[in-house]
N, C-alpha and C positions, 0 to 999 in steps of 0.2 A: 493794606498794611494794618497790623495790630496797633493798639494804642501805645504799646511799649516795645522798645527795641534796644539792641546793643549796636553801637557804631564803632567800627574799627577798620583796619585794612585787610587783615587775614583772620577769618573767624571760623574756618571750617571745623575746627576741633572744639569749639566753645560748648560748654554745658550750661551756659547761662539760661537758655530757654527752659531747661529742666528745672533749674533752681527757682526761677520765677513762677513756673506753673505750680510747683510744690508749695511755695511759700505764699504766693499771691493769688493763685487760682486763675490767672489770665494767660492768654497767648502772648508770645514774645518773639520778635523777629531778630534776625541777624542781618545787619546792613553793612556790606563791605563797600567802601568808597575810596577813591584816590584823593590825594590832598586837595586838588583843585575843585572837587565836588562837595567838600565838607561845608563850606560857608553857606551855600545855597540850601543844602539839606537841613542843616541845623536851624537856619533862620526861617525856612518856609515848609519844612517837612510836616506831614500830617501825623503827629504823635502827641501823646500827653506826657510821656516820660521817656527819657533816653539815658542809657548808660553809655559811657565812653571808655574805650580802651586804647591800647597801643596802636598808632603813635599820636593820638589826637587829644590827650588829656590836657595839654597846655594850649594847643591851638584853639580849642573851643572857648577859652576863657574870655577873649574880647567879644564873643558873640552873645554872652549872657548879660542881661540887664542888671541883675544883682548876683553877687557871689557871697556865699556864707563866709563868716569870719575864719572858720577853720580852713576852708578851701583857699582863701587868700593867703593865710599863713603858710600853707603847704606849697602853694603855687601850682596847684593841679586840681582840675575838675573832672570827676568821673560819673557824675549824675546830674542830669538837667531835667527840671520840671517846667512844663508850660503852665503858667498861672492863668487865672480866670480872665485876666485882661490881655492874654496872649503874649505877655512878656516871659522871658526865660530866667529862671533862677538856677545858679550853679552850686553844686555841693560836692563834698568829698566823703564817700562812705568807705573808702579804702582804709582810712584811719581807724574807724571802728573795727573793720575786718582784721587788720593786722594786730591791733590791741587785743582782740579776742583770741587770735591765734597764739600770740605771745603768752597770754595768761594761761591758756589751755595747755600749752606745751610744758609748763612748769620750769622753763628756762629763766633764770634770774639775770637781769641786766643791770640792776642798780649798782653803781660804783664800778662796773666792769668795763674792760676795754672791748669794744665791739667793732668787727670789720663788716662793712656793708659792701657787698660785691655788686657793682653796677651803679650808674648815676642817672637813671631815667626817672620817669614820673613816679614809679613805685618806690624807688629809693628815697625820694623826697618825703613820701608819707612815712616810710620806715624810720627815717632820721627824726621826724617830728615826734613820733610815738616814743622812740628811744629817749629823746630829750625829756619828755613828760614823765617817763618812767624812771628818770634819775640815772641813766647810764653814765659811765665815766667817759673816757675818751672814745669818740666815735670816728672811725676812719673810713672814708669812702675810697674803694679801689675801682678805678676805671682804666680804660685802655690807654688814655692819653693824658691823664692828670698827673699831678706831682706824685701821688701814691698810685702806683700801677702794678701790673702783674710781673713786671721785670724786677721791681724792687720790693715786692711784697714780703720778702724774707725779713725785712726790718720790723715787721709786725708779728713775728712769731710768738709774741707774748699775748696775743688776742685770746680772750676768754669765750667769746661768742662770735660765730660767723653766720651771716645772713646773706643768702643768694637772692638777689632781685633780678638777675639776668635770665635770659631764656636758655642758657647753656645747660644741656641735659634734658631739655623738653622733648617730648615725642615729636618727630620720629628719631631725633638724634640722641637716643637714650644712652649711647656709650660715652658721651662727652661729660666732662666735669670741669668746673671753673678753677678748682684748686685741689691739691693733694693735702689731706688733713694731717698727714704725718709731719708736715712742716710746722704744725701748731700744737706743740706738746702741752700747752696750758689750756687748750680748748675744752670747754665744759658744756657746750650746746651748739647745735647746728640747725638752722631753720632754712628751708628752701621754699620760696613762694610758688614754685612749680607744683602742680598736682597731678599731671599726667606725664610720666608714670608716677604712681604713688610713692615709689622709692627711687629717686634718682641715684646715679652713681655716687654723688656726694653724700646722700643720706645713707646709702648702703655702706659706704666706707665709715661713716660716723658710727653706725650700729656695730660694725666689726671692731671698732676701737673702743666700744663701750660708752660712747658719747650720746647723751639724750638728743633726739632729733624730732622734727615735725615738718610735714609738708604743707602746701598752701591751700588744701581743700577747705579747712575751717575758715581761713581768711575769705575765700571766695564766697562761701555760703553766708557768713556773717555780714559781709558787706552787701550781699544781695538782700538780706533781711532788712538792713538799714535802708536800702533803696526802695524796697516795697513799702516801708513805712512812710518814706518821703512821697512816693507816688500816690498812695491810697489812703494814708492816715491810719491804717490798721496797725495793731501792735503785734509783733512777732516775739514769742517767748523764747528764752534760751533753750528750753526743752524742745521746742519745735526745730530750732536751729540744729540741735544735736541729732534729732531724728533724721533730718534731711542729710546731714553729713554722713550718718551711718548708711542711709539708703544709697547715696551716690558713691560711697567708697566701695560698694560691691562691684561697681563697674570698672575698677582699676586694679 
C-alpha cells in the first residue's frame, strides 16, 4: 500500500489518485471498505495520510486523537494524518475546497437566500462556508426534513441553489434534483458533482442564463490542502488552476 489513500465505500470513478499524483508527486490508493471494516483500518492501517469520503466522514471522527477546530465546527473529517507518535489528527479540507469553488464561480451569496440540496457531510461544510461568507437565509432541503422536495415550492425566492447530493452523477446523468424554472429569482447554481462536467441541473442553468459551476475546482482545491497537510509542501493557486484545466479535459 502507498503512504496515502482515499477511504470510502464506492470509489471506482474517483480521480483523487490523479489529483494527488499531479499535486503531491506520490502514489495514492483507493480503499473501499464496508462499515464494519473502517475502525480497524483507520486505527491500524499502514498509511501516513488518509482522505475520507462518503459515507465515513463522520464515522472516523471518534477514531482521531485530535480534531482541528474547523473539523469540529463542521462535524466532519475528510483528512487524517498519522503523526510522528502514531496518533491520528483529523482535518477538514472540504471547507477550503468549497470556499475556493465559490469564489472562483463569481456567484455572490452575501445577504442572499441559499438552498442547499442534501444534508450529508458535504452539506455541513457548505453551510459552514456560507455562514462565514455572510449568506442570508440558508435552507437545507432533504428527503425527510421539515424542508423537503415535496414543499420546496415555498422557497421559490431562493437566489442561489447548491447541490450536494449525488443526483445527476455518472452514470445517472439524466437525473436532476430540481427544476430551475421553479426558482425565478435564482442567480447562481453550484453542483458539487464533477462527472459529468455539466449535470442536467447545470445544463438547465446555462439554458436559463444563470451562472453555474461544477465541483471539479472544489475537488482539486481540497486535494491541494490535503497535500499540504500530508507533506508540508505549499501548493500555489496557479498550480491548482493548472491541475483543474488538465483534469477538465477528461470530462
